C-alpha positions in Angstrom: -14.4 5.8 -8.2 -17.7 5.0 -6.5 -18.5 2.7 -3.7 -21.9 2.0 -2.1 -22.2 0.6 1.4 -24.9 0.9 4.2 -27.1 3.3 2.3 -24.1 5.7 1.7 -22.4 6.5 -1.6 -18.7 7.3 -1.5 -16.7 9.1 -4.3 -12.9 9.1 -4.4 -12.1 11.8 -7.0 -9.3 12.1 -9.5 -9.5 15.8 -9.8 -6.7 18.1 -8.6 -8.0 18.0 -5.0 -8.8 14.3 -5.0 -11.9 14.8 -2.8 -13.6 12.1 -0.8 -17.3 12.8 -0.8 -20.1 11.0 1.1 -23.7 11.2 0.1 -26.8 10.0 1.9 -28.6 8.1 -0.9 -32.1 8.6 0.7 -31.6 12.4 0.8 -30.0 12.5 -2.6 -33.2 11.1 -4.1 -35.1 14.2 -2.9 -35.3 17.0 -5.4 -34.3 19.8 -3.0 -31.3 18.0 -1.5 -28.0 17.0 -3.1 -27.4 14.4 -0.4 -23.8 15.5 0.4 -23.1 14.7 4.0 -19.4 15.5 4.1 -16.3 15.9 1.9 -12.6 16.1 2.6 -9.6 16.9 0.4 -6.9 14.3 0.0 -3.4 15.4 -1.0 -2.5 16.2 -4.6 -1.1 12.8 -5.4 -3.0 10.4 -7.7 -5.5 7.9 -6.2 -5.5 4.5 -7.9 -7.9 2.5 -5.8 -10.5 2.7 -3.0 -12.1 -0.2 -1.1 -14.7 -0.4 1.7 -13.9 -2.6 4.7 -16.7 -5.2 5.0 -15.3 -6.4 8.3 -15.6 -3.2 10.3 -18.9 -3.4 12.2 -18.3 -0.4 14.4 -18.2 2.5 11.9 -21.0 3.4 9.5 -18.5 2.9 6.7 -14.7 2.5 6.7 -12.4 2.4 3.7 -8.9 2.8 2.5 -7.5 4.8 -0.4 -4.2 4.1 -2.1 -2.1 6.0 -4.7 1.2 7.7 -5.4 2.8 7.9 -1.9 -0.7 7.7 -0.6 -2.2 5.3 1.9 -5.1 6.6 4.0 -7.7 4.9 6.2 -11.1 6.5 6.4 -14.1 6.1 8.7 -17.6 7.5 8.3 -19.2 7.9 11.7 -22.9 7.6 12.4 -23.5 11.3 11.5 -21.8 10.8 8.1 -18.7 12.8 9.0 -15.3 11.6 7.5 -12.4 10.9 9.8 -9.0 10.0 8.2 -5.7 8.5 9.2 -2.7 9.0 6.9 0.0 6.4 6.9 3.5 7.6 6.1 4.8 5.8 2.9 7.0 6.5 -0.1 5.6 3.6 -2.1 3.2 3.9 -5.0 0.3 1.6 -4.1 -1.8 0.6 -7.1 -4.3 -1.8 -5.6 -5.8 -2.7 -2.2 -8.3 -5.2 -0.8 -9.3 -6.4 2.7 -9.0 -9.8 4.4 -11.1 -10.4 7.5 -10.5 -11.8 10.9 -12.2 -15.1 9.9 -9.8 -15.6 7.0 -6.6 -15.6 9.1 -5.2 -16.9 12.4 -7.6 -15.9 15.2 -4.8 -14.8 17.5 -4.6 -11.0 17.9 -2.0 -9.0 16.1 -0.8 -5.8 17.8 -4.0 -5.4 19.8 -6.4 -5.8 16.8 -10.1 -5.9 17.6 -11.2 -7.7 14.5 -11.6 -5.0 11.8 -9.6 -7.1 9.4 -6.4 -6.3 7.4 -5.7 -4.2 4.4 -3.5 -5.8 1.7 -1.8 -3.4 -0.6 0.4 -3.9 -3.7 3.2 -1.5 -4.6 3.6 -1.0 -8.3 7.1 0.3 -8.2 8.8 -2.3 -6.0 6.5 -5.3 -6.3 5.9 -5.5 -2.5 2.7 -6.9 -0.9 2.1 -5.2 2.4 -0.4 -6.3 5.1 -1.8 -3.5 7.4 -3.9 -3.6 10.5 -7.2 -1.9 10.0 -7.2 -1.2 13.8 -3.8 0.2 14.4 -3.1 1.3 10.8 0.3 -0.2 11.2 2.1 -2.6 8.8 2.2 -6.2 10.0 4.2 -7.9 7.3 5.4 -7.7 3.7 6.5 -10.0 0.9 8.2 -9.3 -2.3 7.7 -10.5 -5.8 10.6 -11.4 -8.2 13.1 -8.6 -8.7 12.1 -6.2 -11.5 8.4 -7.2 -11.4 5.9 -4.4 -10.8 2.7 -5.3 -8.9 -0.5 -4.4 -10.7 -3.4 -5.9 -8.8 -4.3 -7.4 -5.4 -7.5 -9.3 -4.8 -8.8 -11.3 -1.8 -11.5 -13.9 -1.5 -13.0 -16.5 0.8 -13.7 -20.0 -0.6 -14.6 -23.0 1.5 -13.9 -21.1 4.7 -10.4 -20.4 3.6 -9.0 -16.9 2.9 -6.8 -16.3 -0.2 -5.0 -13.3 -1.7 -4.2 -13.2 -5.4 -1.6 -10.9 -6.9 -0.8 -10.1 -10.5 2.2 -8.3 -12.0 3.3 -6.5 -15.2 5.1 -9.6 -16.5 1.9 -11.7 -16.6 2.5 -13.7 -13.5 -0.3 -14.6 -11.0 0.4 -15.9 -7.5 -2.1 -17.2 -4.9 -1.2 -16.7 -1.2 -2.8 -18.0 2.0 -4.3 -15.1 3.8 -3.2 -16.8 7.0 0.4 -16.8 6.0 0.5 -13.2 4.7 0.1 -11.9 8.2 3.4 -13.7 9.2 6.8 -12.2 8.7 7.9 -14.9 6.1 5.4 -16.1 3.5 5.5 -18.1 0.3 2.8 -18.3 -2.4 0.8 -21.5 -2.8 0.5 -21.2 -6.6 2.6 -19.5 -9.3 1.1 -19.0 -12.7 2.6 -17.5 -15.9 -0.2 -16.3 -18.2 1.8 -17.1 -21.3 2.0 -20.8 -20.2 -1.6 -21.5 -19.1 -3.0 -21.8 -22.6 -2.6 -25.3 -24.0 -1.8 -26.1 -27.6 -4.6 -28.7 -27.9 -7.1 -26.0 -28.5 -8.9 -26.4 -25.1 -8.1 -22.8 -24.4 -10.0 -21.5 -27.4 -8.1 -20.0 -30.3 -5.6 -17.4 -31.2 -2.7 -17.3 -28.6 -0.4 -19.6 -30.6 2.2 -18.3 -33.0 3.9 -20.1 -35.9 6.8 -21.1 -33.7 4.6 -23.2 -31.5 4.9 -20.9 -28.5 2.2 -19.0 -26.8 1.8 -15.3 -27.8 1.0 -13.3 -24.7 1.9 -9.9 -26.2 3.3 -8.7 -22.9 0.0 -9.3 -21.1 0.2 -7.5 -17.7 -2.4 -8.7 -15.2 -4.9 -6.0 -14.7 -7.7 -7.7 -12.7 -8.3 -11.0 -10.9 -11.3 -13.0 -9.6 -11.8 -16.5 -8.1 -14.7 -18.9 -8.1 -15.3 -22.6 -7.1 -16.8 -25.0 -9.6 -18.2 -28.5 -9.1 -17.5 -31.4 -11.4 -19.3 -34.5 -10.0 -17.8 -35.1 -6.6 -14.8 -32.9 -7.2 -14.6 -29.1 -6.6 -12.1 -27.0 -8.5 -10.7 -23.6 -7.8 -10.8 -21.3 -10.9 -9.0 -18.0 -11.4 -10.2 -15.5 -13.9 -7.4 -13.3 -15.2 -7.9 -10.1 -17.2 -4.8 -8.7 -19.0 -3.7 -5.4 -20.4 -3.9 -7.0 -23.8 -7.6 -7.4 -23.6 -7.6 -11.1 -22.8 -9.7 -12.9 -20.2 -8.3 -16.3 -19.2 -9.6 -18.9 -16.8 -7.2 -21.3 -15.1 -8.5 -24.1 -12.9 -6.8 -26.0 -10.0 -7.9 -29.0 -7.9 -6.9 -27.1 -4.8 -4.6 -24.4 -3.6 -1.9 -26.2 -1.8 1.9 -25.7 -2.0 3.1 -26.7 -5.5 -0.4 -27.1 -7.0 -0.4 -27.1 -10.8 -3.0 -25.9 -13.3 -5.4 -28.6 -14.4 -7.0 -26.8 -17.3 -7.2 -23.4 -18.8 -9.5 -21.5 -21.1 -9.2 -18.4 -23.1 -12.6 -16.7 -22.6 -12.1 -13.7 -24.9 -9.5 -11.5 -26.4 -9.2 -8.4 -28.7 -7.0 -5.6 -29.8 -5.5 -3.4 -27.0 -4.6 0.3 -26.7 -0.8 -0.3 -27.0 0.8 2.0 -29.6 4.0 0.9 -31.4 5.1 3.8 -33.5 7.2 3.9 -36.7 10.4 3.2 -34.7 8.9 0.2 -32.9 8.6 2.1 -29.6 5.6 2.4 -27.4 4.0 5.8 -27.8 1.1 7.9 -26.7 -1.8 8.4 -27.3 -3.5 5.1 -27.2 -3.2 3.0 -30.4 -5.8 2.6 -33.0 -7.2 -0.1 -35.2 -6.5 0.5 -38.9 -6.3 -2.6 -41.1 -9.4 -4.6 -42.0 -9.8 -7.2 -44.7 -12.5 -9.8 -45.4 -11.7 -13.4 -46.6 -12.9 -13.9 -50.2 -14.8 -17.1 -49.6 -15.1 -17.8 -45.8 -16.8 -16.0 -42.9 -13.4 -14.8 -41.7 -11.9 -11.3 -41.5 -8.4 -9.9 -40.5 -7.6 -6.9 -38.4 -4.3 -5.2 -37.5 -3.4 -1.9 -35.8 -1.0 0.0 -33.6 -0.9 -2.7 -31.0 1.3 -4.8 -33.4 -0.9 -7.9 -33.5 -2.6 -9.5 -36.5 -5.8 -11.2 -35.7 -8.1 -13.5 -37.7 -11.7 -13.5 -36.6 -14.6 -15.9 -37.2 -17.9 -14.3 -37.9 -19.8 -17.5 -37.0 -17.7 -18.3 -33.9 -17.6 -14.6 -32.9 -14.1 -14.9 -31.6 -10.4 -14.8 -32.6 -9.3 -17.8 -34.6 -5.6 -16.9 -34.9 -3.2 -14.2 -34.0 0.5 -13.2 -34.4 2.8 -10.6 -33.1 3.9 -8.2 -35.9 7.7 -7.7 -36.0 10.1 -6.1 -38.5 13.2 -7.6 -40.1 15.2 -6.3 -37.1 12.9 -8.0 -34.6 11.2 -4.8 -33.4 7.4 -4.9 -32.6 5.7 -2.7 -35.2 2.2 -1.4 -35.6 0.3 -2.0 -38.9 -1.9 0.3 -41.0 -3.3 -2.0 -43.7 -3.9 -5.7 -44.4 -5.2 -7.8 -47.4 -5.9 -11.5 -48.1 -4.2 -13.1 -51.2 -6.3 -14.8 -53.9 -9.3 -17.1 -53.6 -7.6 -19.5 -51.1 -6.5 -16.5 -48.9 -3.7 -18.6 -47.5 -1.6 -15.5 -47.1 -2.2 -12.1 -45.5 -0.1 -9.1 -46.4 0.5 -6.3 -43.9 1.6 -2.7 -44.5 3.6 -1.5 -41.5 4.1 1.9 -39.9 7.9 1.6 -40.6 7.3 1.5 -44.4 7.8 -2.3 -44.6 5.6 -5.0 -46.0 5.1 -8.3 -44.1 3.5 -11.4 -45.5 1.9 -14.0 -43.1 0.9 -17.6 -43.9 -2.4 -18.8 -42.4 -2.8 -22.5 -42.0 -6.4 -23.7 -41.2 -6.4 -26.1 -38.2 -10.1 -26.9 -38.3 -11.8 -26.5 -35.0 -8.5 -25.1 -33.5 -8.6 -22.0 -35.8 -5.7 -20.8 -37.8 -1.9 -21.2 -37.2 -0.2 -18.0 -38.3 3.5 -17.7 -39.2 5.7 -15.2 -41.1 6.2 -16.2 -44.7 8.1 -13.3 -46.3 9.7 -10.0 -45.4 10.3 -8.2 -48.7 13.1 -5.6 -48.9 12.2 -2.3 -47.4 11.5 0.4 -50.0 9.8 3.1 -48.0 10.7 4.9 -44.8 7.1 6.2 -44.1 4.1 4.1 -43.3 2.2 1.9 -45.7 -1.3 3.3 -45.9 -3.1 0.7 -48.2 -2.2 -2.7 -49.6 -4.0 -4.9 -52.1 -3.4 -8.1 -54.1 -4.4 -8.5 -57.7 -7.4 -10.8 -58.4 -5.2 -13.8 -59.2 -2.8 -13.1 -56.3 0.3 -12.7 -58.6 0.9 -9.1 -57.8 0.8 -7.0 -54.6 0.4 -3.2 -54.5 1.4 -1.1 -51.5 0.6 2.6 -51.2 2.4 4.8 -48.7 2.7 8.2 -47.2 5.5 8.9 -49.6 2.8 9.4 -52.3 3.9 6.3 -54.2 2.6 2.8 -55.0 5.1 -0.1 -55.0 4.3 -3.2 -57.0 5.7 -6.6 -55.9 5.6 -9.8 -58.0 4.8 -13.0 -56.1 7.2 -15.8 -57.1 6.0 -19.1 -55.8 8.7 -21.5 -54.5 11.4 -19.0 -55.2 13.8 -16.9 -53.1 12.8 -14.2 -52.6 9.1 -14.9 -52.9 8.2 -11.2 -53.2 10.2 -9.1 -55.7 9.8 -5.3 -56.2 9.2 -4.7 -59.9 7.7 -1.2 -60.3 6.8 2.1 -58.6 3.8 4.3 -59.5 4.3 8.0 -59.0 2.1 11.0 -59.4 0.1 11.4 -56.2 0.4 14.7 -54.4 -0.5 13.2 -51.0 -0.5 9.9 -49.1 -2.2 7.1 -51.1 -5.6 6.6 -49.3 -7.1 3.8 -51.4 -6.3 1.6 -54.4 -7.8 -1.5 -56.1 -7.0 -3.6 -59.2 -9.1 -4.4 -62.2 -10.1 -8.0 -62.9 -7.2 -8.5 -65.4 -4.5 -7.3 -63.0 -3.3 -4.9 -65.7 -4.7 -1.7 -64.2 -4.8 0.1 -60.8 -7.0 2.9 -59.7 -6.0 5.0 -56.7 -6.8 8.2 -54.7 -5.0 10.3 -52.2 
């Protein structure tokens, strides 16, 4: 992690020694000088965040590093030498930021001289702690809801008021007055659930809504936060930008940040597939998930994607954004990654998915005009295979569906309109010596060619 302040460059390393290194940038630009002024080893625990203190006018540069049982304050003196102060802690601090003297009550706290306050967030216990940058002692702490893990802390100054934003692993964002955080008891001004800020009228863009009419947040942990103030005529709104672990960026706007303030409007800026990996048993696994399924609409500038993150997405080539999305689940309700997808027929009102569990899932896509597509599960045919489906294709007229698998077989389903069940297994093609890699139909729907 790099930080630049006052013509110095600071590196907080993630190597085994977790070194803090200070360079003089002017010297580093000279060919015969590497510019290193000083370096010190941290302990062997992981460092998750490092932030410079913009409110310390005495040291050449001061900062704080946080990590696993790690909270250290650092000063760089006028000669570039590093001085450190380790704070005893058993917490795992994931994020840190500073609030300044001007953003809180002007009365001194524990003999502070005005270097500001470090605000840290504990990922394990969901505790927000305020520390004096002078004495390096804790001043106060507040806790989130029981069971929530804190992911990020971000401070800002708007209209001469200091605020601190927090985000947790459940997709909840809270805004606190920086003034109140230094007190022993504090309550947040605003509480926001990411899954509820997207409105169904389409003003938030496309793609977060499922067939049951509820928002699809896909377990979107809050990874990063930012705040800005916008002007609409004579009115000024406060807007929060929220980046999630599911690769969504969402903007939520408020008229002000007072106790009980509610969201005026929201907007989904962008979204995409994430690195989540749901394996063949529906459990999250490592390494990071991959994107496998890709299918183009037969007549529109639309394509479908699906992968290990267990989300089907429809994309618009003209709009360059997601037009609809749906969480992929099995008959038992488990989240499940997909390895193949295909549109049905010329209308392409259905999308078939081949899952890692060996199941086939059929999704109905209803076009909502400017509001994109509304996706819902239409059919879950009986499970035939226990290993993943590797390729899936409809016949040209959409009356038959072929699904190849890692069991070296191709299963054929007949589509029965307005009947129960709608998808009936009618045949199995055998003879491959390996997983079926590709297949397609001829124009008559009488022949299939396939390779392994």
